[in-house]
LUMMI-806675 format. One line per 2 residues: for each residue x, z, y of C-alpha. Coordinates in Angstrom, 3 decimals. Last residue first. Layout:
# residues N
X/Z/Y; ...;
//
This chain:
# residues 696
-35.808/-59.305/-5.346; -32.303/-59.847/-4.105;
-31.731/-59.754/-0.393; -30.153/-62.414/1.726;
-28.495/-61.935/5.096; -29.598/-64.841/7.266;
-27.426/-65.910/10.192; -29.358/-67.056/13.261;
-27.973/-64.328/15.435; -28.544/-61.639/12.787;
-31.495/-62.116/10.436; -32.297/-59.292/8.015;
-33.395/-58.821/4.438; -32.935/-55.666/2.360;
-32.765/-54.505/-1.226; -31.521/-51.289/-2.887;
-34.729/-49.369/-2.477; -37.294/-51.936/-1.565;
-40.449/-49.931/-1.140; -38.787/-46.549/-0.732;
-36.184/-47.583/1.819; -37.719/-45.843/4.833;
-38.790/-43.013/2.515; -35.090/-42.255/1.979;
-34.956/-40.721/5.457; -32.904/-42.917/7.746;
-29.265/-43.825/8.435; -29.278/-47.330/9.907;
-29.138/-50.483/7.802; -26.905/-53.436/7.034;
-26.119/-54.429/10.600; -26.125/-50.756/11.490;
-23.145/-50.178/9.233; -21.773/-50.427/5.715;
-20.126/-53.370/4.023; -18.570/-54.399/0.711;
-16.790/-57.608/-0.323; -13.942/-57.781/2.145;
-12.345/-61.172/1.392; -10.906/-62.027/4.799;
-13.601/-64.643/5.458; -16.381/-62.256/4.511;
-14.923/-59.654/6.889; -14.733/-62.108/9.760;
-18.309/-63.372/9.203; -19.679/-59.808/9.105;
-17.834/-58.871/12.277; -19.297/-61.933/13.966;
-22.778/-60.993/12.693; -22.533/-57.669/14.468;
-22.812/-53.981/13.570; -20.345/-53.239/10.761;
-19.369/-49.586/11.225; -17.646/-49.071/7.895;
-15.784/-51.688/5.873; -15.667/-51.215/2.098;
-12.623/-51.905/-0.077; -12.694/-51.668/-3.869;
-9.399/-50.773/-5.475; -7.388/-53.020/-7.798;
-4.103/-51.895/-6.189; -3.219/-55.379/-4.991;
-6.779/-56.111/-3.924; -6.975/-52.838/-2.011;
-3.674/-53.530/-0.291; -4.842/-57.013/0.713;
-8.009/-55.583/2.247; -5.945/-52.916/4.011;
-3.496/-55.468/5.373; -6.269/-57.794/6.600;
-7.966/-54.840/8.362; -4.687/-53.844/9.987;
-4.081/-57.383/11.235; -7.605/-57.626/12.643;
-7.172/-54.299/14.427; -3.858/-55.437/15.861;
-5.640/-58.257/17.717; -7.463/-55.672/19.808;
-10.589/-56.456/21.804; -12.892/-58.516/19.545;
-11.993/-56.597/16.369; -12.141/-53.243/18.136;
-15.361/-51.976/16.528; -14.083/-52.776/13.021;
-10.862/-50.794/13.510; -12.752/-47.711/14.761;
-15.172/-48.047/11.832; -12.558/-46.735/9.417;
-11.867/-48.977/6.434; -13.213/-47.193/3.339;
-10.955/-47.421/0.275; -12.523/-47.200/-3.185;
-11.789/-46.031/-6.708; -8.789/-43.944/-5.684;
-5.670/-44.176/-7.862; -3.701/-41.051/-6.886;
-0.032/-40.729/-5.969; 0.360/-44.359/-4.844;
-2.742/-44.156/-2.687; -1.394/-40.945/-1.154;
1.945/-42.567/-0.376; 0.147/-45.454/1.341;
-2.109/-43.166/3.411; 0.636/-41.062/4.874;
-0.224/-40.592/8.526; -3.989/-40.583/9.016;
-6.435/-42.966/10.715; -5.835/-45.832/8.280;
-8.531/-44.946/5.778; -11.527/-43.120/7.263;
-12.796/-42.197/3.777; -10.816/-42.331/0.545;
-13.290/-42.838/-2.291; -13.630/-40.960/-5.581;
-15.824/-42.031/-8.479; -17.477/-39.688/-10.991;
-16.758/-39.779/-14.735; -16.197/-36.047/-15.200;
-12.513/-36.758/-15.783; -12.401/-38.231/-12.315;
-13.328/-34.825/-10.895; -10.567/-33.127/-12.870;
-8.169/-35.855/-11.714; -9.094/-35.207/-8.103;
-8.477/-31.491/-8.570; -5.045/-32.142/-10.118;
-4.180/-34.563/-7.327; -5.012/-31.867/-4.809;
-2.721/-29.402/-6.578; 0.164/-31.864/-6.647;
-0.400/-33.089/-3.094; -0.348/-29.597/-1.619;
-0.742/-29.380/2.143; -1.807/-32.726/3.598;
-3.934/-34.093/0.763; -7.316/-32.906/2.031;
-6.470/-34.603/5.344; -6.644/-37.947/3.496;
-10.400/-37.886/3.901; -12.695/-37.428/0.938;
-15.750/-39.321/-0.288; -17.309/-38.426/-3.620;
-19.113/-41.239/-5.435; -21.835/-40.403/-7.943;
-23.345/-43.241/-10.018; -20.639/-43.021/-12.689;
-21.651/-39.375/-13.373; -25.199/-40.326/-14.477;
-27.646/-38.125/-12.582; -29.596/-35.710/-14.804;
-30.219/-33.322/-11.904; -29.093/-30.110/-13.618;
-26.264/-31.703/-15.615; -24.883/-33.585/-12.641;
-25.157/-30.460/-10.486; -23.311/-28.329/-13.064;
-20.486/-30.867/-13.419; -20.107/-31.083/-9.640;
-19.982/-27.267/-9.372; -17.322/-27.017/-12.090;
-15.222/-29.642/-10.325; -15.619/-27.712/-7.012;
-14.783/-24.202/-8.301; -11.151/-24.501/-7.191;
-12.432/-24.663/-3.593; -10.025/-26.910/-1.688;
-12.619/-29.704/-1.556; -15.074/-27.577/0.389;
-12.465/-26.873/3.052; -11.502/-30.544/3.231;
-15.230/-31.362/3.657; -16.690/-33.563/0.936;
-18.862/-36.554/1.760; -21.485/-37.709/-0.738;
-21.966/-41.298/-1.899; -24.913/-42.289/-4.103;
-24.585/-45.480/-6.173; -27.654/-47.376/-7.344;
-29.290/-47.038/-10.772; -32.619/-48.669/-9.770;
-35.845/-46.710/-10.222; -34.583/-43.871/-8.103;
-35.243/-40.251/-9.119; -31.617/-39.491/-10.070;
-30.597/-40.534/-6.571; -32.778/-37.818/-5.016;
-31.503/-35.063/-7.309; -27.930/-36.174/-6.679;
-28.418/-36.126/-2.907; -30.145/-32.726/-2.926;
-27.490/-31.080/-5.158; -24.550/-32.444/-3.189;
-26.098/-31.576/0.191; -26.943/-28.018/-0.919;
-23.397/-27.510/-2.242; -21.990/-28.722/1.070;
-24.197/-26.268/2.960; -23.097/-23.378/0.713;
-19.430/-24.352/1.190; -19.592/-25.400/4.856;
-20.816/-21.966/5.917; -17.218/-20.720/5.939;
-17.346/-19.939/9.675; -14.728/-22.467/10.774;
-16.106/-25.244/8.575; -19.745/-24.665/9.549;
-18.807/-24.571/13.233; -16.861/-27.826/12.837;
-19.961/-29.386/11.124; -22.367/-28.160/13.838;
-21.260/-30.148/16.873; -20.047/-33.466/15.434;
-23.039/-33.269/13.079; -25.244/-33.569/16.206;
-28.099/-31.096/16.541; -31.618/-32.588/16.689;
-33.844/-30.124/18.539; -32.289/-26.941/19.817;
-35.418/-24.785/19.569; -36.999/-26.032/16.346;
-33.586/-26.918/14.857; -33.183/-30.339/13.263;
-30.000/-30.682/11.288; -28.852/-33.948/9.689;
-26.497/-34.530/6.774; -25.593/-38.070/5.699;
-26.020/-39.314/2.121; -24.287/-42.677/1.645;
-26.383/-45.226/-0.162; -25.882/-47.729/-2.962;
-25.233/-51.269/-4.070; -27.450/-53.193/-1.653;
-27.050/-56.910/-2.232; -26.413/-58.874/0.952;
-23.655/-61.240/-0.153; -21.141/-59.087/1.687;
-22.051/-56.391/-0.815; -24.099/-53.493/0.431;
-24.021/-49.853/1.442; -27.238/-48.297/2.720;
-27.370/-45.271/5.017; -29.382/-42.298/3.752;
-30.542/-39.375/5.834; -30.519/-35.873/4.453;
-32.279/-32.914/6.020; -31.424/-29.363/6.996;
-34.110/-27.273/8.753; -35.657/-25.962/5.553;
-35.712/-22.395/6.952; -33.598/-21.055/4.082;
-31.043/-23.806/4.647; -30.901/-23.431/8.438;
-30.398/-19.659/8.423; -26.592/-19.784/8.617;
-26.901/-22.602/11.157; -28.929/-20.437/13.532;
-26.347/-17.657/13.408; -23.494/-20.136/13.896;
-25.231/-21.684/16.903; -25.685/-18.224/18.407;
-21.988/-17.577/17.854; -21.140/-20.876/19.537;
-23.377/-20.128/22.504; -21.844/-16.690/22.922;
-18.386/-18.248/22.836; -19.331/-20.857/25.433;
-20.680/-18.186/27.786; -17.624/-16.019/27.340;
-15.345/-18.966/27.992; -16.952/-19.636/31.385;
-15.581/-16.330/32.673; -11.977/-17.442/32.018;
-9.678/-15.716/29.552; -6.088/-16.816/29.216;
-5.182/-19.517/26.716; -2.245/-20.070/24.402;
-1.942/-23.028/22.020; -0.104/-23.571/18.732;
-2.706/-25.952/17.372; -5.142/-27.794/19.596;
-7.702/-27.136/22.338; -10.341/-25.836/19.910;
-7.973/-23.081/18.809; -7.044/-22.089/22.373;
-10.710/-21.912/23.392; -11.397/-19.677/20.408;
-8.521/-17.444/21.443; -9.855/-17.225/25.014;
-13.214/-16.099/23.619; -11.391/-13.584/21.419;
-9.578/-12.193/24.465; -12.990/-11.892/26.133;
-14.528/-10.058/23.187; -11.487/-7.814/22.859;
-11.531/-6.858/26.535; -15.271/-6.251/26.480;
-15.167/-4.026/23.389; -12.148/-2.054/24.589;
-13.549/-1.109/27.976; -12.674/-2.088/31.531;
-12.936/-5.859/31.204; -11.475/-9.161/32.357;
-9.972/-8.019/35.683; -9.238/-4.430/34.591;
-7.462/-4.979/32.222; -6.431/-8.484/31.257;
-7.653/-10.826/28.475; -5.489/-13.173/26.409;
-6.068/-15.710/23.615; -3.405/-16.865/21.187;
-3.287/-19.637/18.572; -0.807/-19.811/15.706;
1.033/-22.465/13.766; 2.035/-22.328/10.157;
4.705/-24.752/9.000; 5.010/-24.332/5.268;
8.084/-24.867/3.098; 6.941/-24.316/-0.472;
9.309/-22.433/-2.787; 6.923/-19.528/-3.251;
6.147/-19.373/0.447; 9.124/-20.275/2.629;
7.940/-20.240/6.225; 8.808/-23.093/8.575;
9.883/-22.352/12.134; 7.371/-22.402/15.001;
5.952/-18.971/14.143; 8.418/-17.024/16.292;
8.026/-19.560/19.103; 4.333/-18.732/19.402;
5.101/-15.007/19.590; 7.874/-15.565/22.141;
5.537/-17.621/24.354; 2.819/-14.963/24.075;
5.295/-12.278/25.159; 6.287/-14.364/28.178;
2.609/-14.768/29.089; 2.083/-11.017/28.741;
5.054/-10.245/30.999; 3.779/-12.700/33.612;
0.233/-11.274/33.702; 1.400/-8.694/34.504;
4.700/-7.280/35.703; 6.424/-5.259/33.014;
5.100/-2.891/30.373; 1.517/-2.659/29.072;
1.321/-5.521/26.578; -1.115/-4.827/23.749;
-0.823/-7.234/20.822; -3.529/-8.095/18.316;
-3.326/-9.782/14.921; -5.884/-11.688/12.843;
-4.876/-13.382/9.571; -7.176/-11.156/7.534;
-7.893/-8.029/9.575; -6.725/-5.975/12.548;
-2.996/-6.480/12.119; -1.489/-4.520/14.967;
1.310/-4.993/17.520; 2.077/-2.643/20.419;
4.760/-4.208/22.623; 8.285/-3.194/21.644;
9.901/-6.616/21.653; 6.784/-8.478/20.454;
9.041/-11.191/18.996; 10.582/-8.873/16.424;
7.236/-7.479/15.302; 5.778/-11.017/15.301;
8.420/-12.204/12.875; 7.910/-9.315/10.463;
4.119/-9.509/10.600; 4.247/-13.259/9.930;
6.577/-12.684/6.988; 4.147/-10.158/5.529;
1.193/-12.468/6.200; 2.901/-15.426/4.514;
3.790/-13.417/1.427; 0.198/-12.147/1.243;
-1.128/-15.715/1.471; 1.161/-16.697/-1.394;
-0.323/-13.870/-3.457; -3.803/-14.991/-2.402;
-3.458/-18.423/-3.981; -1.516/-21.551/-3.073;
-4.216/-23.994/-2.012; -7.113/-21.674/-1.214;
-4.949/-19.135/0.592; -3.197/-21.922/2.458;
-6.558/-23.414/3.434; -7.724/-20.009/4.644;
-4.651/-19.772/6.892; -5.526/-23.052/8.641;
-4.284/-21.804/12.035; -3.077/-18.212/12.230;
-4.918/-16.065/14.786; -3.646/-13.909/17.614;
-5.642/-11.857/20.145; -3.590/-10.667/23.124;
-4.821/-7.727/25.201; -3.003/-7.288/28.523;
-2.352/-4.231/30.658; -3.064/-3.342/34.265;
-2.164/-0.006/35.905; -5.285/1.502/37.436;
-3.563/4.888/37.126; -6.562/6.903/35.942;
-8.287/4.078/34.081; -4.911/2.972/32.703;
-4.357/6.334/31.004; -7.755/6.432/29.334;
-7.514/2.744/28.489; -4.132/3.233/26.810;
-5.496/6.108/24.721; -8.486/3.978/23.714;
-6.156/1.032/23.007; -3.997/3.122/20.696;
-6.788/4.758/18.712; -8.541/1.410/18.243;
-5.297/-0.251/17.127; -4.657/2.455/14.555;
-8.179/2.082/13.182; -7.874/-1.717/13.165;
-4.565/-1.541/11.315; -1.146/-0.534/12.623;
1.582/-2.649/11.003; 2.876/-1.812/7.534;
2.546/-5.529/6.673; 0.629/-5.180/3.388;
-0.523/-1.538/3.583; -2.074/-1.992/7.067;
-1.707/1.205/9.031; -4.010/3.887/10.480;
-5.425/5.517/7.354; -2.334/4.475/5.421;
-0.170/6.597/7.717; -2.388/9.665/7.301;
-2.282/9.182/3.530; 1.485/8.792/3.659;
1.873/11.875/5.838; -0.284/13.852/3.423;
1.729/12.522/0.492; 4.970/13.393/2.250;
3.657/16.853/3.016; 2.661/17.296/-0.621;
6.017/15.995/-1.808; 7.819/18.459/0.467;
5.516/21.381/-0.369; 8.093/23.430/-2.298;
6.686/26.927/-2.879; 9.473/29.508/-2.847;
8.915/33.033/-4.150; 10.779/35.641/-2.080;
11.866/39.190/-2.944; 13.185/41.004/0.107;
15.649/43.866/-0.045; 16.263/47.390/1.196;
19.035/48.435/-1.147; 18.976/50.996/-3.957;
19.734/48.458/-6.632; 16.849/46.375/-5.282;
14.185/48.229/-3.334; 11.179/46.220/-2.187;
9.914/44.003/0.647; 7.546/41.183/-0.202;
7.723/37.434/0.027; 5.794/34.159/-0.167;
8.010/31.330/1.059; 6.295/28.063/2.112;
8.678/25.130/1.766; 9.649/21.884/3.455;
12.721/20.087/2.141; 15.749/18.763/3.967;
18.480/16.761/2.271; 22.090/17.897/2.549;
23.062/17.432/-1.110; 23.048/21.212/-1.679;
19.502/21.472/-0.354; 18.703/22.492/3.218;
15.479/24.370/3.882; 12.727/23.706/6.410;
10.120/26.402/6.760; 6.316/26.489/6.650;
4.738/29.864/7.331; 5.730/33.375/6.271;
3.326/33.910/3.411; 2.811/37.540/2.487;
3.104/39.512/-0.725; 2.003/43.107/-0.656;
3.977/46.299/-0.174; 4.906/45.639/3.387;
8.170/44.560/4.956; 9.111/45.613/8.451;
9.832/42.598/10.616; 13.497/41.876/11.202;
13.472/38.940/8.763; 10.842/37.098/10.810;
12.927/37.353/13.954; 16.040/36.256/12.081;
14.088/33.268/10.763; 13.225/32.065/14.259;
16.866/32.341/15.296; 17.979/30.369/12.228;
15.641/27.383/12.667; 17.785/25.280/15.054;
20.765/25.740/12.774; 18.964/24.151/9.836;
18.279/26.662/7.062; 20.021/27.207/3.726;
22.889/29.168/5.286; 20.576/31.626/7.040;
19.433/33.223/3.774; 23.019/34.226/3.189;
25.577/32.642/0.900; 28.109/33.837/-1.691;
25.388/34.636/-4.231; 23.986/31.106/-3.885;
27.352/29.467/-4.462; 27.930/31.538/-7.607;
24.468/30.645/-8.924; 25.243/26.969/-8.373;
23.556/25.151/-5.504; 21.252/22.211/-6.335;
18.286/23.471/-4.340; 15.518/22.937/-6.887;
17.517/23.618/-10.056; 19.171/26.731/-8.645;
15.792/27.980/-7.413; 14.288/27.451/-10.876;
17.261/29.250/-12.436; 16.609/32.492/-10.590;
18.510/33.971/-7.647; 19.826/37.441/-7.048;
21.511/39.356/-4.233; 21.474/36.710/-1.525;
22.919/37.936/1.742; 20.470/38.561/4.614;
22.817/41.367/5.797; 20.111/43.921/6.619;
17.239/42.674/4.465; 19.458/42.012/1.449;
18.239/38.934/-0.378; 16.310/38.360/-3.593;
15.483/34.912/-4.927; 12.695/32.877/-6.498;
11.971/29.247/-7.440; 8.686/29.159/-9.406;
9.245/28.310/-13.079; 9.902/32.037/-13.715;
12.628/32.584/-16.292; 14.931/34.676/-14.129;
12.158/36.395/-12.198; 9.058/37.217/-14.191;
10.662/36.973/-17.615; 13.867/38.559/-16.438;
11.932/41.286/-14.648; 9.906/41.932/-17.794;
13.163/42.312/-19.706; 14.391/44.735/-17.055;
11.158/46.689/-17.435; 11.685/46.787/-21.158;
15.234/47.934/-20.573; 13.924/50.750/-18.382;
11.388/51.695/-21.043; 14.121/51.963/-23.667;
16.509/53.785/-21.348; 16.768/57.025/-23.342;
19.574/58.797/-21.534; 22.456/60.630/-23.257;
25.067/62.835/-21.561; 28.594/63.368/-22.804;
31.438/65.807/-22.186; 34.579/65.012/-24.129;
37.470/67.414/-24.733; 41.158/67.584/-23.985;
43.327/70.536/-24.973; 44.298/72.896/-22.205;
43.592/76.132/-24.094; 40.497/76.669/-22.001;
39.140/73.219/-23.073; 39.624/70.193/-20.896;
37.232/67.429/-19.792; 37.065/63.594/-20.264;
33.792/61.846/-19.397; 31.139/60.066/-21.464;
27.878/58.417/-20.347; 25.633/57.300/-23.227;
22.752/54.918/-22.522; 20.198/54.715/-25.292;
17.935/51.882/-26.418; 15.270/52.730/-28.959;
14.394/50.912/-32.177; 11.518/52.488/-34.075;
11.391/52.894/-37.876; 11.779/56.684/-37.628;
14.947/56.256/-35.625; 16.855/53.098/-34.830;
19.259/53.374/-31.938; 20.273/50.389/-29.861;
23.380/51.079/-27.808; 24.244/50.985/-24.151;
27.641/52.387/-23.169; 28.834/54.048/-20.026;
32.404/55.286/-19.948; 33.954/57.468/-17.286;
37.674/56.901/-17.074; 40.170/59.529/-18.244;
42.268/56.748/-19.705; 43.369/58.247/-23.045;
40.489/60.660/-23.716; 37.864/58.127/-22.638;
39.450/55.408/-24.776; 39.646/57.740/-27.793;
35.953/58.623/-27.448; 35.000/54.938/-27.092;
36.880/54.105/-30.280; 35.127/56.966/-32.096;
31.690/55.810/-30.881; 32.401/52.307/-32.165;
33.536/53.622/-35.559; 30.314/55.666/-35.724;
28.297/52.483/-35.102; 30.026/50.648/-37.934;
29.827/53.760/-40.181; 26.074/54.143/-39.886;
24.838/57.104/-37.826; 24.426/60.860/-38.382;
27.339/62.392/-40.303; 29.764/59.745/-39.170;
29.068/60.853/-35.607; 30.943/64.104/-36.247;
30.101/67.671/-37.380; 31.537/70.935/-36.115;
28.276/72.027/-34.444; 25.262/70.038/-35.629;
23.678/72.254/-38.263; 24.032/75.380/-36.093;
22.251/73.670/-33.163; 19.105/72.815/-35.079;
18.401/69.225/-36.130; 16.318/66.315/-34.847;
19.187/64.620/-33.031; 17.118/64.244/-29.830;
15.757/67.757/-30.245; 19.280/69.079/-30.652;
20.342/67.091/-27.617; 17.469/68.499/-25.554;
18.428/72.001/-26.784; 21.939/71.676/-25.485;
24.826/70.804/-27.734; 28.233/72.564/-28.015;
31.332/71.825/-30.085; 30.507/68.495/-31.770;
33.599/67.139/-33.482; 35.067/63.993/-31.925;
38.666/64.785/-32.908; 39.549/65.559/-29.285;
36.672/68.070/-29.107; 33.098/67.105/-28.358;
30.614/68.516/-25.812; 26.909/67.643/-25.766;
24.104/66.805/-23.347; 20.542/65.499/-23.964;
18.792/65.292/-20.584; 16.775/67.942/-18.708;
19.886/70.080/-17.965; 19.028/73.772/-18.030;
19.904/73.876/-21.706; 23.472/72.911/-20.804;
23.970/75.958/-18.572; 22.365/78.328/-21.036;
24.513/76.990/-23.840; 27.632/77.333/-21.733;
26.821/80.963/-20.815; 25.823/81.759/-24.363;
28.905/80.096/-25.744; 31.139/81.944/-23.299;
29.566/85.301/-24.145; 29.767/84.643/-27.877;
33.427/83.815/-27.536; 34.452/80.237/-28.097;
35.492/79.069/-31.492; 38.963/77.672/-31.555;
39.347/73.977/-31.088; 41.717/72.178/-33.402;
44.826/70.155/-32.555; 46.289/72.958/-30.417;
44.465/76.208/-31.047; 41.178/77.317/-29.551;
39.543/79.756/-27.149; 36.635/78.743/-24.832;
36.937/79.940/-21.258; 38.104/76.445/-20.139;
34.755/75.021/-21.100; 32.977/77.586/-18.993;
35.163/76.718/-16.022; 34.305/73.039/-16.502;
//
């Protein structure tokens, strides 16, 4: 400034400085490594250092006394003039960035201007120029890498932890505005319980490379928590010690991992623990109970007739039932561990309270929870449940034994009636093992040719044989002759009844098709077999394969097949009738709604149950029931056949009452068809002096 003041000039126009002053000023300015110049109040160049001359591309003598209008376009020169006047008037330092095009290249310059005074007191302008092209390019790179980066990023002061910069991705993720972010610290986005841990991390000396600082919880603007992994590095930001952090949101990943872990141990339908979850829980409970010898109970639960519901209403209805069952049982369990271990099977572990009393009370609540009807697709279903219980350590000290014994008690409960609860007894295990062995043998009976058919004749009261009923028999090499009353329930419970029933149907039809006389063949259908939607298709296939005329086949069903869904059952019966086969209602009179069923579907035949025939001599009501059934059949134009006819007196009574068809030992016992080969469809027998005629 002293050098400037040594220059001589007049008011309104600078006077040339002395040679000594110019040399001194020129030498001073040339020592500065940046372009520097001095202007008078009218924006004429007075002095320029060599860097400025180089920048302008002209020698010093060609620049002195000239203005910006001599070097740049008028619009830019006007801007420079306005800035000069502002600096002279306010005395404030001005910094201005401007693009400068030279030699076809656009550069960015930063001009800093300050007011000074010449020796005569007139104002002047001292200016310095910096080429910031590379700096601006770096800033542009920063914007691309930071502001426009899709990864949320921010910068915070390492000493105050205040945010200094934040990119748009972070604003979008967290929901805070940029202004909110820049008024906050890095502590404000963390739960209070995490702030001390973060302070410790923030105190660590930053390195030059990025580092992950673990999983952190952050608070979004709406208050929700997210889990993130920040990768950060220490660097200088506007001269401050700062931290640049890139935020990796792993909330969805953690949720997905948690969901996968949950699905691995939970049933997706009911959201109850599955078999894996149950196994983990009981193993942990066993480990603890083994040390403390504290007892606990294992309850095995099973829905009665669930497969029938699935068959009748479809699997979607079964899913609705299972979800509602899980909900009810969860409430009734009152905190006891409940799991769905497969199908309609549930388990409960009771470890609190005095045992076995607490377990018995839990079982009572579970049974009561399923006592009310369940709405399944508009159908009101009453689904009962059976429960078996085993106790640790009395009934077992490992999971496999406890479950096996609880399952044995469950099986006992199911055979004892619906909605029952049973505790394990040692004898149950033996019976369960025997049943499972029986099931294994039965599953191999077809392939081993152990199943056989016996045929019992059916005849008119006049004595003419009209057909045979095919009856299944099982002869096992080790067990001998196994009663149908023993193996049929096992076949139904295990699902073996379907392949066995198909074998019976095919064998009986093939046999009947080989007879010389076109007699009827009757085949019993299990309720489980009947509820298979494939049944009409199977019957059609068997008739086609064997060549049996459809009108010769009679399918016998009990009214129990009609209990659950009369409309669907009627549809199946009609599909069978459409094939040309006949349908008979077996064991008529032993159910509850026989008359309504007869009205809903016109059966071809009614079979009077043998229990009424056997009590004719002992119970007068039996005679009345038989008369009513015979009259009902006549009124509905349905054939009536009496089962279990064994005496001549029974035969006389039935003839008198107008029952035209008979079946029983009096007519013929169930035997292999070879016993009737010579006179198939004919018989002759004397009973107490009465002669039953045969037709030859």
